[in-house]
C-alpha positions as CSV (number, residue, x, y, z in Angstrom):
1,M,-0.1,0.4,0.0
2,A,1.4,3.5,-0.9
3,E,1.9,5.7,1.5
4,Q,-0.3,8.5,2.3
5,Q,0.5,11.5,0.9
6,H,1.2,15.0,2.6
7,I,0.4,18.4,0.5
8,G,0.3,22.0,1.6
9,L,-1.9,24.8,0.3
10,L,-0.8,28.4,-0.2
11,G,-3.3,30.7,-1.3
12,G,-3.1,34.1,-2.2
13,S,-3.7,36.9,-4.1
14,F,-0.2,36.4,-5.4
15,D,-0.2,40.5,-6.8
16,P,2.4,40.0,-7.6
17,V,4.0,36.6,-5.9
18,H,6.9,38.0,-4.5
19,R,10.5,35.9,-2.3
20,A,8.5,36.2,1.2
21,H,5.9,33.8,-0.7
22,I,8.5,31.0,-2.2
23,A,9.9,31.2,1.2
24,L,7.3,30.2,3.0
25,A,6.6,27.6,0.9
26,E,9.9,26.2,0.9
27,R,9.9,26.0,4.8
28,A,6.6,24.2,4.4
29,L,7.7,21.6,2.5
30,T,10.7,20.9,4.6
31,E,9.1,21.3,8.2
32,L,6.3,19.6,7.1
33,Q,7.9,17.1,5.5
34,L,5.5,17.8,3.0
35,D,5.6,15.6,-0.4
36,S,4.5,18.8,-2.4
37,L,2.7,22.3,-2.3
38,Q,0.2,23.5,-4.3
39,L,-0.1,27.9,-4.3
40,I,-3.3,28.4,-5.1
41,P,-3.9,32.0,-6.7
42,A,-7.7,33.6,-6.0
43,A,-10.2,34.7,-8.6
44,N,-11.6,37.4,-6.3
45,P,-11.0,37.3,-3.0
46,W,-13.7,38.5,-0.8
47,Q,-11.7,40.5,2.3
48,R,-9.7,42.4,-0.1
49,A,-9.6,45.2,-3.0
50,P,-10.0,44.5,-6.9
51,L,-6.6,42.4,-8.1
52,A,-4.3,44.6,-10.1
53,A,-3.1,41.8,-12.6
54,T,-5.2,39.6,-14.1
55,P,-5.8,35.8,-13.7
56,E,-4.0,34.4,-16.3
57,Q,-1.0,37.2,-15.4
58,R,-0.8,36.2,-11.7
59,V,-0.6,32.6,-12.6
60,H,2.5,33.4,-15.3
61,M,4.5,34.5,-12.6
62,L,3.8,31.9,-10.0
63,E,4.4,30.0,-12.7
64,L,8.3,31.7,-13.1
65,A,8.2,31.4,-9.5
66,C,8.2,28.1,-9.2
67,A,10.0,26.8,-11.8
68,H,13.1,26.2,-10.0
69,N,11.3,23.9,-7.4
70,P,10.0,20.7,-9.1
71,K,7.6,20.1,-5.3
72,L,5.8,23.3,-5.8
73,H,2.8,23.2,-8.2
74,I,-0.4,25.8,-9.3
75,N,-3.4,24.6,-8.2
76,R,-5.4,26.7,-10.7
77,S,-9.3,25.6,-9.3
78,E,-10.4,28.7,-8.1
79,I,-9.2,30.9,-11.2
80,N,-11.0,28.4,-13.1
81,R,-14.0,28.1,-10.8
82,G,-14.2,32.2,-11.5
83,G,-16.3,34.7,-9.3
84,A,-15.7,35.1,-5.5
85,T,-13.0,32.9,-3.7
86,Y,-14.2,30.9,-0.5
87,T,-11.4,28.2,0.6
88,I,-14.4,25.9,1.9
89,D,-15.3,25.8,-2.1
90,T,-11.7,25.0,-3.1
91,L,-11.4,22.4,-0.1
92,R,-14.1,20.7,-0.9
93,Q,-12.9,19.8,-4.8
94,L,-9.8,18.2,-3.4
95,L,-9.3,14.4,-4.0
96,K,-9.7,12.7,-0.7
97,G,-6.8,10.6,0.7
98,P,-3.4,13.1,0.9
99,V,-3.3,14.8,4.7
100,Y,-3.6,18.3,3.3
101,Y,-2.1,21.7,5.3
102,W,-3.2,24.7,5.1
103,I,-0.2,27.5,5.1
104,L,-1.4,31.0,6.1
105,G,0.3,33.6,8.0
106,A,0.1,35.3,11.9
107,D,-2.0,37.9,10.4
108,Q,-4.7,35.4,8.7
109,L,-4.8,33.6,11.5
110,Q,-6.5,36.2,13.9
111,N,-9.5,36.8,10.9
112,F,-9.4,32.6,10.4
113,C,-13.0,33.1,12.5
114,S,-14.6,35.5,9.9
115,W,-13.9,32.5,6.9
116,N,-17.1,31.2,5.4
117,H,-17.7,27.8,7.4
118,W,-14.2,27.9,9.2
119,Q,-15.2,25.2,11.2
120,E,-15.5,22.7,8.3
121,I,-11.9,23.8,6.6
122,L,-10.5,22.7,10.1
123,E,-12.4,19.0,9.1
124,H,-10.4,19.5,5.8
125,V,-6.7,20.6,6.4
126,E,-3.8,21.1,9.2
127,L,-3.3,24.4,10.2
128,A,0.4,25.3,9.7
129,V,0.7,29.2,11.1
130,A,4.0,31.5,10.0
131,Q,4.7,35.1,11.6
132,R,4.6,37.8,9.9
133,P,6.0,41.3,10.9
134,G,3.4,43.2,13.8
135,S,1.5,39.6,14.1
136,S,1.8,37.4,16.9
137,Y,1.0,33.3,17.3
138,N,-1.9,34.0,19.2
139,T,-4.5,31.8,18.7
140,P,-8.6,33.2,18.8
141,A,-9.9,31.3,21.7
142,A,-13.1,30.0,19.3
143,L,-10.3,28.3,16.9
144,A,-8.4,26.7,19.8
145,A,-11.7,25.5,21.4
146,E,-12.5,24.1,17.9
147,L,-8.9,22.7,17.5
148,Q,-9.4,21.0,20.7
149,Q,-12.6,19.8,19.4
150,Q,-10.8,17.8,16.1
151,H,-8.4,16.8,18.0
152,K,-6.1,19.0,15.8
153,T,-2.7,20.9,16.2
154,L,-1.8,24.3,15.1
155,H,1.9,23.6,13.4
156,Q,4.2,26.6,13.5
157,L,6.4,27.1,10.8
158,N,9.9,29.2,12.1
159,L,10.1,31.0,9.3
160,P,12.1,34.4,10.2
161,P,9.8,37.0,9.7
162,M,10.1,38.8,6.3
163,D,9.2,42.4,5.8
164,I,7.5,41.9,2.2
165,S,4.2,42.2,0.9
166,A,2.3,42.5,-2.2
167,S,1.2,46.2,-1.7
168,H,4.0,47.5,-0.9
169,I,6.0,45.5,-4.2
170,R,2.5,47.4,-5.8
171,H,3.5,50.6,-4.1
172,I,7.2,50.9,-5.4
173,L,5.8,50.4,-9.1
174,A,3.7,52.8,-8.8
175,L,6.4,54.9,-7.7
176,H,8.8,53.3,-10.9
177,Q,11.2,52.5,-8.3
178,D,12.9,48.8,-8.4
179,P,11.6,46.5,-6.4
180,T,13.9,43.4,-8.0
181,D,15.4,42.3,-5.0
182,L,12.0,41.3,-3.7
183,L,11.2,39.5,-6.7
184,D,12.1,36.6,-8.3
185,P,14.6,37.6,-11.3
186,A,12.2,35.9,-13.8
187,V,9.2,37.7,-12.0
188,A,10.9,41.1,-12.3
189,H,11.2,40.9,-15.6
190,Y,7.7,39.9,-16.5
191,I,6.5,42.5,-14.5
192,Q,8.4,45.2,-16.4
193,A,8.3,43.6,-20.0
194,E,4.1,43.6,-19.0
195,G,4.4,47.4,-17.7
196,L,2.8,45.8,-14.8
197,Y,1.5,48.0,-11.8
198,R,2.6,51.0,-13.0
199,Q,-1.0,52.7,-12.3
200,T,-1.3,51.0,-9.1
201,A,-1.8,50.9,-5.7
202,N,-2.2,51.5,-2.4
203,S,-4.2,49.4,-1.3
204,T,-3.4,47.1,1.8
205,D,-3.9,43.2,1.4
206,T,-3.8,40.1,3.5
207,D,-2.2,37.7,1.5
208,L,1.5,36.8,3.0
């Protein structure tokens, strides 16, 4: 009998994907001993402002950023589904069998109990949280109680905080400054070639 697979899931707007996203994905692969990790670009995240790049542009940037690591894959389910993006809909579509780990930042952890059907989400996945600048590992009381009831553990990823955000990168680009050190070189080249983010954006986002 084949061993049960362990698969990481990292959702976000990836607008654009940056070094902290990939560092988190690779740390999760190592610390959680995952067989693979799927990055899941959102179609239309319901808790943030409209996205600047198109779905296909964001997918292409993800492909460029993940090209060096064969354990990183792009899951297009939310892009293909379109419309408002809810994590629970994505999880309900997953193949049965593997153990799934949903990767999120400490800031997202604080809002987790506002997610649609958040209790059911915990039935589908293990949670693994990474620290973000200005956020703590404090687990909301309702989430802690539900984890205990479902006999689940909140896994912690020992990733040094990286003060990088997609909104900051978009702001730098809108000012016609160079964010190359925050991006994979291939992604930086693509953004420049496509002229992306030149007229955006001061919006904040909750993706990693």
